[in-house]
N, CA, C and O atoms as CSV, one atom per row, in Angstrom:
chain,resi,resn,atom,element,x,y,z
A,1,MET,N,N,0.837,-1.120,-0.581
A,1,MET,CA,C,-0.202,0.215,-0.099
A,1,MET,C,C,0.770,1.345,0.299
A,1,MET,O,O,0.721,2.316,-0.456
A,2,ALA,N,N,1.468,1.412,1.119
A,2,ALA,CA,C,2.665,2.512,0.579
A,2,ALA,C,C,3.550,2.457,-0.480
A,2,ALA,O,O,3.837,3.630,-0.720
A,3,GLY,N,N,4.170,1.689,-1.286
A,3,GLY,CA,C,4.362,1.428,-2.305
A,3,GLY,C,C,3.522,2.131,-3.361
A,3,GLY,O,O,3.991,2.666,-4.365
A,4,ALA,N,N,2.563,2.090,-3.118
A,4,ALA,CA,C,1.315,2.793,-4.566
A,4,ALA,C,C,1.381,4.215,-4.394
A,4,ALA,O,O,1.664,5.054,-5.250
A,5,VAL,N,N,0.958,4.467,-2.649
A,5,VAL,CA,C,0.911,5.983,-2.503
A,5,VAL,C,C,2.471,6.635,-3.215
A,5,VAL,O,O,2.661,7.543,-4.024
A,6,LEU,N,N,3.310,5.815,-2.578
A,6,LEU,CA,C,4.801,6.927,-3.246
A,6,LEU,C,C,5.040,6.935,-4.943
A,6,LEU,O,O,5.390,7.949,-5.546
A,7,ALA,N,N,4.813,5.756,-5.527
A,7,ALA,CA,C,4.206,5.600,-6.839
A,7,ALA,C,C,3.322,6.576,-7.531
A,7,ALA,O,O,3.684,7.179,-8.540
A,8,THR,N,N,2.364,6.696,-7.073
A,8,THR,CA,C,1.469,7.239,-7.752
A,8,THR,C,C,2.111,9.501,-7.087
A,8,THR,O,O,2.005,10.558,-7.709
A,9,GLY,N,N,2.474,9.310,-6.185
A,9,GLY,CA,C,3.141,10.577,-5.729
A,9,GLY,C,C,4.038,11.528,-6.899
A,9,GLY,O,O,4.025,12.606,-7.494
A,10,VAL,N,N,5.029,9.888,-6.688
A,10,VAL,CA,C,6.679,10.553,-7.933
A,10,VAL,C,C,6.194,10.984,-8.964
A,10,VAL,O,O,6.695,11.880,-9.644
A,11,ILE,N,N,4.340,9.931,-9.388
A,11,ILE,CA,C,3.588,10.352,-10.833
A,11,ILE,C,C,3.273,11.513,-11.161
A,11,ILE,O,O,3.732,12.306,-11.984
A,12,GLY,N,N,2.390,11.548,-10.396
A,12,GLY,CA,C,2.055,12.734,-10.469
A,12,GLY,C,C,3.261,14.842,-10.206
A,12,GLY,O,O,3.022,16.009,-10.516
A,13,CYS,N,N,4.054,14.339,-9.726
A,13,CYS,CA,C,5.670,15.294,-9.411
A,13,CYS,C,C,5.496,15.553,-10.571
A,13,CYS,O,O,5.010,16.493,-11.201
A,14,THR,N,N,6.196,14.098,-10.916
A,14,THR,CA,C,6.666,14.104,-13.217
A,14,THR,C,C,6.080,14.824,-13.954
A,14,THR,O,O,6.596,15.619,-14.740
A,15,ALA,N,N,4.390,14.533,-13.704
A,15,ALA,CA,C,3.512,14.966,-14.318
A,15,ALA,C,C,3.572,16.507,-14.558
A,15,ALA,O,O,3.624,17.024,-15.674
A,16,ALA,N,N,3.560,17.119,-13.466
A,16,ALA,CA,C,3.503,18.369,-13.040
A,16,ALA,C,C,4.870,19.288,-13.950
A,16,ALA,O,O,5.100,20.039,-14.898
A,17,LEU,N,N,5.441,18.587,-12.884
A,17,LEU,CA,C,7.369,19.424,-13.681
A,17,LEU,C,C,6.537,19.117,-15.237
A,17,LEU,O,O,5.905,19.958,-15.877
A,18,ALA,N,N,6.735,17.772,-15.578
A,18,ALA,CA,C,6.484,18.028,-17.653
A,18,ALA,C,C,5.587,18.722,-17.745
A,18,ALA,O,O,6.215,19.639,-18.274
A,19,VAL,N,N,4.346,19.194,-17.666
A,19,VAL,CA,C,3.355,20.595,-17.902
A,19,VAL,C,C,3.952,21.932,-17.698
A,19,VAL,O,O,3.503,22.873,-18.352
A,20,GLY,N,N,4.732,22.077,-17.020
A,20,GLY,CA,C,6.003,23.438,-16.501
A,20,GLY,C,C,6.723,23.335,-17.316
A,20,GLY,O,O,6.781,24.323,-18.048
A,21,LEU,N,N,7.435,22.433,-17.587
A,21,LEU,CA,C,8.401,22.634,-18.796
A,21,LEU,C,C,8.242,22.754,-19.801
A,21,LEU,O,O,9.138,23.120,-20.562
A,22,VAL,N,N,6.605,22.394,-20.310
A,22,VAL,CA,C,6.304,22.375,-21.236
A,22,VAL,C,C,5.955,24.448,-21.807
A,22,VAL,O,O,6.167,25.160,-22.788
A,23,ALA,N,N,5.444,24.551,-20.672
A,23,ALA,CA,C,4.924,25.669,-20.905
A,23,ALA,C,C,5.876,27.069,-21.144
A,23,ALA,O,O,5.663,28.201,-21.578
A,24,ALA,N,N,7.220,26.217,-20.529
A,24,ALA,CA,C,7.998,27.100,-19.967
A,24,ALA,C,C,9.039,27.567,-21.485
A,24,ALA,O,O,9.642,28.540,-21.938
A,25,GLY,N,N,8.644,25.730,-21.916
A,25,GLY,CA,C,9.574,25.896,-23.155
A,25,GLY,C,C,8.763,26.533,-24.476
A,25,GLY,O,O,9.214,26.754,-25.599
A,26,GLY,N,N,7.323,26.766,-23.923
A,26,GLY,CA,C,6.706,27.855,-24.950
A,26,GLY,C,C,6.074,28.883,-25.189
A,26,GLY,O,O,5.298,29.322,-26.038
A,27,ALA,N,N,6.667,29.249,-24.067
A,27,ALA,CA,C,6.563,30.902,-23.793
A,27,ALA,C,C,8.378,31.125,-23.887
A,27,ALA,O,O,8.567,32.282,-23.512
A,28,ALA,N,N,9.143,30.758,-24.084
A,28,ALA,CA,C,10.529,31.126,-24.950
A,28,ALA,C,C,10.545,30.951,-26.384
A,28,ALA,O,O,11.361,31.401,-27.188
A,29,VAL,N,N,9.519,30.228,-26.591
A,29,VAL,CA,C,9.313,30.699,-28.033
A,29,VAL,C,C,8.874,31.032,-28.794
A,29,VAL,O,O,9.212,31.125,-29.974
A,30,VAL,N,N,7.516,31.431,-27.961
A,30,VAL,CA,C,6.381,32.562,-28.359
A,30,VAL,C,C,7.492,33.597,-27.929
A,30,VAL,O,O,7.722,34.184,-28.987
A,31,SER,N,N,8.385,34.198,-26.871
A,31,SER,CA,C,9.340,35.286,-26.598
A,31,SER,C,C,10.051,35.648,-27.837
A,31,SER,O,O,9.932,36.761,-28.348
A,32,ARG,N,N,10.934,34.529,-28.415
A,32,ARG,CA,C,11.802,35.044,-29.567
A,32,ARG,C,C,10.866,35.580,-31.090
A,32,ARG,O,O,11.147,36.419,-31.947
A,33,ARG,N,N,9.607,34.610,-30.912
A,33,ARG,CA,C,8.668,35.302,-31.702
A,33,ARG,C,C,8.480,36.733,-32.614
A,33,ARG,O,O,8.486,37.298,-33.707
A,34,ALA,N,N,8.254,36.798,-30.690
A,34,ALA,CA,C,7.733,38.284,-30.998
A,34,ALA,C,C,8.911,39.151,-31.170
A,34,ALA,O,O,8.885,40.117,-31.933
A,35,ALA,N,N,9.944,38.823,-30.472
A,35,ALA,CA,C,11.311,39.529,-30.337
A,35,ALA,C,C,11.460,39.698,-32.247
A,35,ALA,O,O,11.436,40.820,-32.751
A,36,THR,N,N,11.605,38.433,-33.106
A,36,THR,CA,C,12.220,38.016,-34.046
A,36,THR,C,C,10.651,39.375,-35.245
A,36,THR,O,O,10.823,39.828,-36.376
A,37,ALA,N,N,9.296,39.581,-34.255
A,37,ALA,CA,C,8.776,39.856,-35.340
A,37,ALA,C,C,8.881,41.839,-35.274
A,37,ALA,O,O,8.573,42.653,-36.145
A,38,ALA,N,N,9.375,42.034,-34.025
A,38,ALA,CA,C,9.184,43.267,-33.545
A,38,ALA,C,C,10.381,43.783,-34.699
A,38,ALA,O,O,10.255,44.657,-35.557
A,39,ASP,N,N,11.808,42.756,-34.339
A,39,ASP,CA,C,12.592,43.530,-35.114
A,39,ASP,C,C,12.174,44.157,-36.655
A,39,ASP,O,O,11.940,45.304,-37.035
A,40,ALA,N,N,12.202,42.691,-37.422
A,40,ALA,CA,C,11.130,43.288,-38.998
A,40,ALA,C,C,10.249,44.222,-39.014
A,40,ALA,O,O,10.234,45.111,-39.866
A,41,ALA,N,N,9.392,44.111,-38.034
A,41,ALA,CA,C,8.461,45.565,-38.094
A,41,ALA,C,C,9.117,46.753,-38.217
A,41,ALA,O,O,8.682,47.632,-38.962
A,42,ALA,N,N,10.813,46.979,-37.124
A,42,ALA,CA,C,10.942,47.791,-37.196
A,42,ALA,C,C,12.114,48.313,-38.214
A,42,ALA,O,O,12.209,49.445,-38.688
A,43,LEU,N,N,12.907,47.290,-38.411
A,43,LEU,CA,C,13.345,47.687,-40.274
A,43,LEU,C,C,12.817,48.308,-40.689
A,43,LEU,O,O,13.047,49.503,-40.871
A,44,ALA,N,N,11.622,47.484,-41.077
A,44,ALA,CA,C,10.529,47.807,-42.349
A,44,ALA,C,C,10.374,48.842,-42.151
A,44,ALA,O,O,10.610,49.594,-43.096
A,45,ALA,N,N,9.947,49.402,-40.974
A,45,ALA,CA,C,9.707,51.268,-40.814
A,45,ALA,C,C,10.430,51.856,-41.134
A,45,ALA,O,O,10.322,52.953,-41.683
A,46,ALA,N,N,11.743,51.031,-40.763
A,46,ALA,CA,C,13.258,52.490,-41.143
A,46,ALA,C,C,13.438,52.670,-42.497
A,46,ALA,O,O,14.003,53.668,-42.945
A,47,ASP,N,N,12.957,51.692,-43.253
A,47,ASP,CA,C,13.226,51.728,-44.597
A,47,ASP,C,C,12.277,52.720,-45.509
A,47,ASP,O,O,12.599,53.439,-46.456
A,48,THR,N,N,11.128,52.528,-44.956
A,48,THR,CA,C,10.018,52.915,-45.649
A,48,THR,C,C,10.050,54.621,-45.235
A,48,THR,O,O,9.482,55.526,-45.847
A,49,ALA,N,N,11.164,54.765,-43.618
A,49,ALA,CA,C,11.118,56.285,-43.297
A,49,ALA,C,C,12.369,57.091,-44.549
A,49,ALA,O,O,12.288,58.154,-45.165
A,50,SER,N,N,13.297,56.175,-44.531
A,50,SER,CA,C,14.671,56.693,-45.112
A,50,SER,C,C,14.199,56.957,-46.610
A,50,SER,O,O,14.735,57.931,-47.137
A,51,GLY,N,N,13.153,56.147,-47.491
A,51,GLY,CA,C,13.098,56.176,-48.498
A,51,GLY,C,C,13.549,55.029,-49.034
A,51,GLY,O,O,13.587,55.016,-50.264
A,52,LEU,N,N,13.926,53.995,-48.427
A,52,LEU,CA,C,14.589,52.779,-49.491
A,52,LEU,C,C,14.097,51.855,-49.448
A,52,LEU,O,O,14.667,50.769,-49.554
A,53,VAL,N,N,12.652,52.058,-49.247
A,53,VAL,CA,C,11.698,51.415,-49.581
A,53,VAL,C,C,10.666,52.366,-50.523
A,53,VAL,O,O,10.269,53.488,-50.208
A,54,PRO,N,N,10.309,51.579,-51.846
A,54,PRO,CA,C,9.890,53.495,-52.248
A,54,PRO,C,C,8.250,52.996,-51.674
A,54,PRO,O,O,7.957,51.914,-51.164
A,55,ALA,N,N,7.398,54.101,-51.934
A,55,ALA,CA,C,5.834,54.073,-51.372
A,55,ALA,C,C,5.292,53.238,-52.810
A,55,ALA,O,O,4.581,52.244,-52.668
A,56,GLY,N,N,5.548,53.553,-53.717
A,56,GLY,CA,C,5.054,53.073,-54.463
A,56,GLY,C,C,4.913,51.679,-55.416
A,56,GLY,O,O,4.440,51.568,-56.547
A,57,ASP,N,N,5.696,50.329,-54.236
A,57,ASP,CA,C,5.562,49.513,-54.558
A,57,ASP,C,C,4.731,48.516,-54.279
A,57,ASP,O,O,4.975,47.309,-54.249
A,58,GLY,N,N,3.190,49.391,-53.967
A,58,GLY,CA,C,2.193,48.305,-53.538
A,58,GLY,C,C,1.887,47.958,-51.837
A,58,GLY,O,O,0.896,47.366,-51.409
A,59,GLY,N,N,2.815,48.400,-51.177
A,59,GLY,CA,C,3.002,48.214,-50.154
A,59,GLY,C,C,1.945,49.752,-49.385
A,59,GLY,O,O,1.297,50.476,-50.141
A,60,PRO,N,N,1.968,49.948,-48.119
A,60,PRO,CA,C,1.947,51.587,-47.495
A,60,PRO,C,C,2.735,52.192,-47.403
A,60,PRO,O,O,3.884,51.874,-47.098
A,61,ALA,N,N,2.166,53.604,-47.734
A,61,ALA,CA,C,3.917,54.625,-47.161
A,61,ALA,C,C,4.290,55.200,-46.495
A,61,ALA,O,O,5.446,55.622,-46.528
A,62,ASP,N,N,3.155,55.538,-45.304
A,62,ASP,CA,C,3.322,55.500,-43.749
A,62,ASP,C,C,4.303,54.404,-43.352
A,62,ASP,O,O,4.363,53.272,-43.831
A,63,PRO,N,N,5.414,55.180,-41.947
A,63,PRO,CA,C,6.454,53.364,-41.979
A,63,PRO,C,C,5.814,53.017,-40.441
A,63,PRO,O,O,6.580,52.227,-39.889
A,64,CYS,N,N,5.038,53.243,-39.859
A,64,CYS,CA,C,4.156,53.156,-38.659
A,64,CYS,C,C,2.826,51.508,-40.104
A,64,CYS,O,O,3.014,50.296,-40.211
A,65,ASP,N,N,1.842,52.317,-40.734
A,65,ASP,CA,C,1.636,50.819,-41.340
A,65,ASP,C,C,2.295,49.801,-41.737
A,65,ASP,O,O,2.005,48.620,-41.542
A,66,ARG,N,N,3.436,50.343,-42.451
A,66,ARG,CA,C,4.703,48.851,-43.501
A,66,ARG,C,C,4.777,48.140,-42.109
A,66,ARG,O,O,4.807,46.913,-42.014
A,67,ALA,N,N,4.808,49.111,-40.876
A,67,ALA,CA,C,4.805,47.597,-40.172
A,67,ALA,C,C,4.120,47.106,-39.669
A,67,ALA,O,O,4.389,45.947,-39.354
A,68,ALA,N,N,2.425,47.850,-39.164
A,68,ALA,CA,C,1.727,47.077,-39.010
A,68,ALA,C,C,1.991,45.470,-40.028
A,68,ALA,O,O,2.662,44.465,-39.794
A,69,THR,N,N,1.090,45.874,-41.208
A,69,THR,CA,C,1.936,44.865,-42.398
A,69,THR,C,C,2.523,44.284,-42.032
A,69,THR,O,O,1.790,43.518,-41.407
A,70,VAL,N,N,3.913,43.840,-41.840
A,70,VAL,CA,C,4.879,43.423,-41.782
A,70,VAL,C,C,4.557,42.166,-40.141
A,70,VAL,O,O,4.741,40.987,-39.838
A,71,ALA,N,N,3.927,43.583,-39.465
A,71,ALA,CA,C,4.185,42.437,-37.599
A,71,ALA,C,C,2.505,41.550,-38.514
A,71,ALA,O,O,2.459,40.323,-38.600
A,72,ALA,N,N,1.984,41.954,-38.764
A,72,ALA,CA,C,0.482,40.318,-39.099
A,72,ALA,C,C,0.910,39.979,-39.953
A,72,ALA,O,O,-0.138,39.557,-40.442
A,73,ALA,N,N,2.139,39.598,-41.185
A,73,ALA,CA,C,2.903,38.553,-41.989
A,73,ALA,C,C,3.220,37.895,-40.178
A,73,ALA,O,O,3.288,36.667,-40.126
A,74,SER,N,N,3.287,38.177,-39.666
A,74,SER,CA,C,4.109,37.638,-38.822
A,74,SER,C,C,3.546,36.460,-37.685
A,74,SER,O,O,4.108,35.544,-37.084
A,75,GLY,N,N,2.041,37.021,-37.721
A,75,GLY,CA,C,0.814,36.335,-36.511
A,75,GLY,C,C,1.147,37.300,-36.115
A,75,GLY,O,O,0.483,37.151,-35.089
A,76,SER,N,N,1.886,38.815,-35.875
A,76,SER,CA,C,1.606,39.581,-34.592
A,76,SER,C,C,0.795,40.534,-34.793
A,76,SER,O,O,0.006,40.742,-35.715
A,77,ARG,N,N,1.129,41.314,-33.522
A,77,ARG,CA,C,0.496,42.511,-33.773
A,77,ARG,C,C,0.953,44.021,-32.752
A,77,ARG,O,O,1.070,44.210,-31.541
A,78,LEU,N,N,1.107,44.848,-33.921
A,78,LEU,CA,C,1.650,46.288,-33.650
A,78,LEU,C,C,1.070,47.338,-32.224
A,78,LEU,O,O,0.042,47.955,-31.944
A,79,GLU,N,N,1.733,47.214,-31.910
A,79,GLU,CA,C,1.194,47.537,-30.478
A,79,GLU,C,C,1.632,49.171,-30.810
A,79,GLU,O,O,0.696,49.876,-31.188
A,80,ALA,N,N,2.354,49.521,-30.749
A,80,ALA,CA,C,2.871,50.376,-30.233
A,80,ALA,C,C,3.883,51.000,-31.692
A,80,ALA,O,O,4.251,50.161,-32.513
A,81,CYS,N,N,4.264,52.491,-31.897
A,81,CYS,CA,C,5.091,52.674,-32.950
A,81,CYS,C,C,5.493,54.412,-33.251
A,81,CYS,O,O,4.582,54.981,-33.852
A,82,THR,N,N,6.337,55.036,-33.023
A,82,THR,CA,C,7.204,55.921,-33.363
A,82,THR,C,C,8.067,56.183,-33.767
A,82,THR,O,O,8.992,55.376,-33.677
A,83,LEU,N,N,8.247,57.236,-34.332
A,83,LEU,CA,C,8.907,57.769,-35.575
A,83,LEU,C,C,9.706,59.055,-35.069
A,83,LEU,O,O,9.065,60.103,-34.997
A,84,ASP,N,N,11.121,59.059,-34.696
A,84,ASP,CA,C,11.767,60.293,-34.250
A,84,ASP,C,C,12.466,60.118,-35.922
A,84,ASP,O,O,12.701,58.932,-36.151
A,85,GLY,N,N,12.761,60.870,-36.868
A,85,GLY,CA,C,13.224,61.415,-38.281
A,85,GLY,C,C,13.422,60.488,-38.559
A,85,GLY,O,O,12.705,60.290,-39.539
A,86,LEU,N,N,14.048,59.535,-38.334
A,86,LEU,CA,C,14.372,58.242,-39.563
A,86,LEU,C,C,14.505,56.823,-38.166
A,86,LEU,O,O,14.507,55.600,-38.306
A,87,VAL,N,N,14.559,57.308,-37.452
A,87,VAL,CA,C,14.475,56.350,-36.109
A,87,VAL,C,C,12.972,55.946,-35.603
A,87,VAL,O,O,12.084,56.505,-34.960
A,88,VAL,N,N,13.136,54.843,-36.150
A,88,VAL,CA,C,11.590,53.918,-35.593
A,88,VAL,C,C,11.447,53.375,-34.213
A,88,VAL,O,O,12.500,52.737,-34.210
A,89,THR,N,N,11.058,53.205,-33.324
A,89,THR,CA,C,10.888,52.548,-32.795
A,89,THR,C,C,9.305,51.793,-32.103
A,89,THR,O,O,8.420,52.382,-31.482
A,90,VAL,N,N,9.353,50.791,-32.361
A,90,VAL,CA,C,8.197,50.113,-32.317
A,90,VAL,C,C,8.042,48.805,-30.833
A,90,VAL,O,O,8.994,48.569,-30.089
A,91,SER,N,N,6.701,48.144,-30.696
A,91,SER,CA,C,6.631,47.523,-30.301
A,91,SER,C,C,5.664,46.318,-30.766
A,91,SER,O,O,4.795,46.731,-31.534
A,92,VAL,N,N,5.603,45.197,-30.550
A,92,VAL,CA,C,5.121,43.992,-30.884
A,92,VAL,C,C,3.988,43.065,-29.986
A,92,VAL,O,O,4.343,42.912,-28.818
A,93,ALA,N,N,2.626,42.395,-30.361
A,93,ALA,CA,C,2.358,41.328,-29.437
A,93,ALA,C,C,2.241,39.676,-29.929
A,93,ALA,O,O,1.747,39.149,-30.926
A,94,VAL,N,N,2.647,39.364,-29.232
A,94,VAL,CA,C,1.972,37.759,-30.081
A,94,VAL,C,C,1.624,36.914,-29.093
A,94,VAL,O,O,2.176,36.329,-28.161
A,95,PRO,N,N,0.358,37.038,-29.646
A,95,PRO,CA,C,-0.602,36.110,-28.255
A,95,PRO,C,C,0.145,34.550,-28.298
A,95,PRO,O,O,0.617,33.829,-29.177
A,96,PHE,N,N,-0.122,34.451,-26.167
A,96,PHE,CA,C,0.405,32.998,-25.797
A,96,PHE,C,C,-0.773,32.545,-24.915
A,96,PHE,O,O,-0.840,33.063,-23.800
A,97,GLY,N,N,-1.752,31.610,-25.282
A,97,GLY,CA,C,-3.095,31.520,-24.801
A,97,GLY,C,C,-3.708,32.450,-23.530
A,97,GLY,O,O,-4.792,32.033,-23.938
A,98,PRO,N,N,-3.937,33.021,-22.767
A,98,PRO,CA,C,-4.617,33.875,-22.480
A,98,PRO,C,C,-3.938,35.204,-22.026
A,98,PRO,O,O,-4.340,36.199,-21.422
A,99,LEU,N,N,-2.262,34.661,-22.778
A,99,LEU,CA,C,-1.644,35.850,-22.127
A,99,LEU,C,C,-0.730,36.375,-23.628
A,99,LEU,O,O,-0.634,35.716,-24.663
A,100,GLN,N,N,-0.245,37.479,-23.410
A,100,GLN,CA,C,0.625,37.539,-24.833
A,100,GLN,C,C,2.072,38.310,-24.442
A,100,GLN,O,O,2.434,39.013,-23.498
A,101,ALA,N,N,2.843,37.696,-25.932
A,101,ALA,CA,C,3.870,38.205,-25.131
A,101,ALA,C,C,4.254,39.514,-26.307
A,101,ALA,O,O,3.793,39.668,-27.438
A,102,VAL,N,N,5.393,40.457,-25.464
A,102,VAL,CA,C,5.712,41.798,-26.069
A,102,VAL,C,C,6.805,42.152,-26.489
A,102,VAL,O,O,7.422,42.703,-25.577
A,103,ALA,N,N,7.350,42.119,-27.384
A,103,ALA,CA,C,8.715,42.890,-27.806
A,103,ALA,C,C,8.911,44.026,-28.343
A,103,ALA,O,O,8.039,44.438,-29.107
A,104,PRO,N,N,10.063,44.815,-28.104
A,104,PRO,CA,C,10.142,46.239,-28.793
A,104,PRO,C,C,11.330,46.145,-29.154
A,104,PRO,O,O,12.291,45.511,-28.718
A,105,ALA,N,N,11.122,47.103,-30.319
A,105,ALA,CA,C,13.081,47.172,-31.441
A,105,ALA,C,C,12.794,48.468,-31.949
A,105,ALA,O,O,11.717,49.036,-32.129
A,106,ARG,N,N,13.880,48.797,-32.132
A,106,ARG,CA,C,14.336,49.947,-32.471
A,106,ARG,C,C,15.405,50.053,-33.822
A,106,ARG,O,O,16.521,49.533,-33.848
A,107,ALA,N,N,14.914,50.691,-34.706
A,107,ALA,CA,C,16.025,50.288,-35.958
A,107,ALA,C,C,15.771,51.899,-36.662
A,107,ALA,O,O,14.704,52.511,-36.704
A,108,GLY,N,N,17.083,52.328,-37.170
A,108,GLY,CA,C,17.467,53.678,-37.889
A,108,GLY,C,C,18.911,53.565,-38.292
A,108,GLY,O,O,19.612,52.569,-38.113
A,109,PRO,N,N,19.367,54.962,-38.989
A,109,PRO,CA,C,20.595,54.720,-39.142
A,109,PRO,C,C,22.096,54.476,-37.739
A,109,PRO,O,O,21.649,54.109,-36.652
A,110,PRO,N,N,22.572,54.533,-37.754
A,110,PRO,CA,C,23.485,54.325,-36.575
A,110,PRO,C,C,23.622,55.912,-35.646
A,110,PRO,O,O,23.061,56.844,-36.222
A,111,GLU,N,N,23.892,56.051,-35.115
A,111,GLU,CA,C,24.340,57.270,-34.266
A,111,GLU,C,C,25.401,57.338,-34.372
A,111,GLU,O,O,26.175,56.404,-34.584
A,112,PRO,N,N,25.807,59.155,-34.167
A,112,PRO,CA,C,27.621,59.225,-34.707
A,112,PRO,C,C,28.213,59.903,-33.375
A,112,PRO,O,O,29.418,60.143,-33.288
């Protein structure tokens, strides 16, 4: 009888640990996805702001609209976008169950 209780406890602890590790691994993947989407959105917006990407290419002419388009293409949502000259700062959110992973990114010319 004591062996059965011990075995049940060990199995329960192992299952709880496995669920926790899977959730943590999933959160890490979603976090990296959010960071990658934010980087891509910021770079696209900065390229649009600098004129490197022409407005007549069928995409949006506004840098923040371009960032939103790129973010949506990667399955994320643009939360914030600010343009300061040629420097663009964005914040992107990716859903993760009832939560969301948010990542910021900044792109533009190098500072002197």
